[in-house]
N, C-alpha and C positions, 0 to 999 in steps of 0.2 A: 251694860245696862240690861236689866232683865225685864222683858215685856210679858204681860198677860193680856191676851186679846179675847174678847167675847165674840165667839163665832155663833151668830144667831141662825136658827133654822126654823122652818115652818113645816111641821109634821114630817121631819126628816130631810127636807130639802133645804140645803143651805142657802141663805140669802147672799146676794152678791157682795154685801158689805163684809162677809166673813173672809173671802179671798182678798178683798180690797185692803182690809185692815191688817190681816196677817202678812200680806206682801209688803205693805208699808213698814210694819214693825221690823220685818227682816232687813229692810234696807237701812233702818235707823239703828238697829242693835249694835252693829259694828263688831270689831274684834273683841272677843271675850264676852260678848253679849249673848242673849238667848231669847227665843220666842216660844211661849207656851200658849196654846189656845184653850179656852174653856168652853165646853159644850154642856148644855143643860138637857138631861134626859137622853133618850135613844135617837140616834141618827145613823143611817148606814154609811159605811166608808169614811168614818171620821178620821182614820189615820191618813187619809189622802190629803188632809190639811198640811201634811208635811211637804207636799209638792209646792206649796206657796211660801214655805219658809219656817213653819213651826217644827221644832225639834221634838216636842211632846204635846199631848192633848190631855187635859184634865177633864174627865167626864163625871159630872155629878149625877148620881142616881136619883130617880124620882119621876113622877108624872108631871110634866110641864106642858101637856097638850093644850091646857087653857092657862092664860096668864093670871097669876096671883102674886101681887107685889111683895108680900111679906115672905112667901115661900121662895121666890126668886132671889130676894135679898139674902135669905138664909143660905141658899145654895152658892151664891157668889162670895159670900163671906167665907164659906168653907173652902172654896177654890183659892181665894187669896191666902188663907192660912196655910194651905198646902203648898202653893207655888212660891209664896213670899216674893212677889215681884217688886221692882222699883217703880214700874209704870203699869197702869191698867188702861187699856184702850177699849172703847165700846162705841157702837154706832149711835147717832143721835136719833134713834127710833123712839117709839112710844115706851119701850122698855128702858132705853137709855135716858129718857126724860123723866121716868118715874122711879124705877128700881135703883138706878145708879146713884142718884142723889141720896136715896135712903141708905144705900151702902156707904157712901161717903160720910154721912152723919153717924152711922154706926161705928165706923172705923176711926172717926175723927180725922179724916183725910181731906186734903184740898182738892178742888175740882175746877176744871176749865171746860165749859160746855160749848157745843155747836162750832167746833173748830173746822176750818176749811183748809188748813195746812199745818204740817208738823215738820220740825227740823231740829237737829242737834247742834247746839252752839255752846262752846266752852264746856263740853261734857254734860250739859243740861238739855232737857227736852223743852223746846219752845213751841207753843201753839199759837196760831194766828186765828182770831175769831172776830166776826163782825159785831159791831156795837151800834146802838142808837139807830135801829132799823136798817143797818147796813151802810150808814153814812160814813163810818170810819172803821178801821181795823185796829185791833190791839194785839201786840205780841205779849203773851203771858207765860210765866213760869209758875209751876205749882210746887210749893214747899211741902216737905214731909214725904212719907212713904206709906202706902203707894201714892204716887201722883196720878190722879184720875183725869182722863181727857175723853170727852165724847166728840165724835167726828160726823159731820154731815155726809150722807151718802153721796157718791159720785165725786168726792173731793180728790180721789186718786185713781189712776188707771187700773184696770183689772190686770193682774199679773198673769203671765203665761205659766201654767202648772208644770212642774217637773215630775220626775218619777220616784221621788223620795217619799218614804212613809214615816210618819211620826209614831213615837211610842205612846200608847194609850194607858193612862193611869186612872183607875176607877176610884172615886171618892164618894163616901156616903155622908149625907148631912142630915141634921135634925131639922125637918121642915115644919113650920108652924103657921099654916095658912089661916087667915082671918076672914076670908070671904069664900063664897061658894058660887060657882057658875051655874046659873039657872037655865040659860038658853044662849046658844050662839048662832048668829045668822051670818052666813057667808055673803059677800057682795055678789051681785048679779053679774057684774063686769068681769071679764077675764083679762083685762089689761093690767099692766104693771101699776102698783100703787104709786100715787103721786110722789110720795117722799123718796122713792127709789128710782123713779123713771128717768131715763137718760134723755128722752125727748117729750116735750109737753106742748100742746096747742091750747091756749086759753082764749076765751071770748069774754067780752064785756057787755054792758048795757046797750051798746050801739047795735047789737044784733036784733033789737026791737021786739023779739018774741021768742018763745021756746021753739017754735017751728023754725024761725030764722037761725037760731043757735044750732039746732040739729042739722039743718041743711048746709050750713057753712062750716062749722067747727068740727063736727064729728067726721065728715068725709075727709077733711084735710088731715086730721089726726090719723085716720085709718090708712091714708096713703103713705105715711112714713112710719107706721107702727108706733105712734106716739100715744100718750095718755092725755085725756081731756081734762082741762082745768077751766076755772072761771073766776071772775072777779066777784067781790062781795055784792056789787050792784046787780050783777047778772043772777046771782043766787037769790038775792032778796026779791028780785022781779019774777022768780019762778022759772027762769030759763034753764037752770042746771041744779043739780042736787048739792046740798051742803058738803057732802064728801068730796066734791070736786073743787071746793073753794080754795084758792091760793091767797095768802096774805096774812096780815097780822091776826085776824080772827079766824083764819083757816089754817092751811098747811104751809109749812116752810119747805121750799123745794130748792134743789141745787142741780138742775139738769145740764147736760152738755148743750142742748138746743132748746130755746124757749120762744114760742110764738105768742105775741101779745096782740090780739086782733080786736079792734074796737075798744081798747082799754086806755084810758087817759094817762094812767101812771101816777095815781095818788099815792102818797107815802105809805098808806096802809097796805096797798098791794105790793109796792116795791119792797116792803119789809119781808115779804115771803118769797121773793124770787130774784132779788138784786144780784145774788152771787152766781146766777146762771152764766155759763161760759160764753154762749152766743145768744143774743137777744134780737129777734126779728119783730119789728113793730109795724102794724098797718093801722093807719088812722087818717081820717080826712082833715083833721086839724093839724096844720104844720107846727103849731106852738104847743102841742100836747106834751106834758112833762116826760112821757115815756121815751120820746126821742132823745132826751138828754142822756139816757142810759142804754139806748139801743145800739147794737153793733151794726145792724142794717135797718133802715127805715124806709117805708113806702107810704107816701102821702097820696091818698085817694079813697075812692069808695070801696069799702071792704067787700060789698056784695058783687063788685066787678073783679076786684083783684084776687080775692081768696079762691073763688071757683077756678079761675085760670091757673092759679098756682097749684091747686089740687090736681088738675088734669096734667100739668107739666110734671109734677112729681110722680103721678101714676105711670106716665110714660117712661120716666127716668128709672123707676124702680121695677119696671117690667110688669 
């Protein structure tokens, strides 16, 4: 099975999904299979992707410093034509949610999105993906070539890099951008983006105010190096920014650890975080729906429990 893996980078720094997906593809390729990474634009040390299992890297020339969906689709189409893969893997990032479906439509290829697991069964790749806001999972096979799968970040462990280097093949593509970037504003926060964060601390409307949110949620997140999240109710109340919203109308996350503090667990919120590996819930209502999905639940006043937890974690982490 021949894999082509989109290795995303931001201004030359590879996102952790690059190593995650290349490593997973290498474990799935099997005897006689191969893994090729595709990199858009310039990034230093791209041959080091060989340390995660890629035998070669297709580098598509061009300026991709700003995201332009049609140009990215053009570039990916050129990479597919060059590599001729059986399977294309991409992260379920904003690029994976926008340009990859465009690519599938252009190629007439089938696609399975937002997968949280991949396996080979009977010589075919099978993706497991949540459906109906995570209430059930479906195992899907994609007919046709290439079969396209997008994968949620943090679905697989980060592989340990080896000392093997991949062969780099430069490909030029005709890029036909339709839009022009007028201005780009970088986020003020230096924390990991919600969609890629391994640890998230989210707060709900029970924080009562923006001050309460800042005094309880942000120190706890800082204590464990986590990214701050919020429910829609907290965002609508002005406690947190919309960029921090988790849920059906916010961001879909898949962290290793998710704190839900003062969040009841409405289906709209669960839709964005149900696949978290470990969920810790703090709520004074013992019948809150969030407890049905929590790995660990603490029933009590969040204004008493969370600060004590923050201090304990600070001591534990030095």
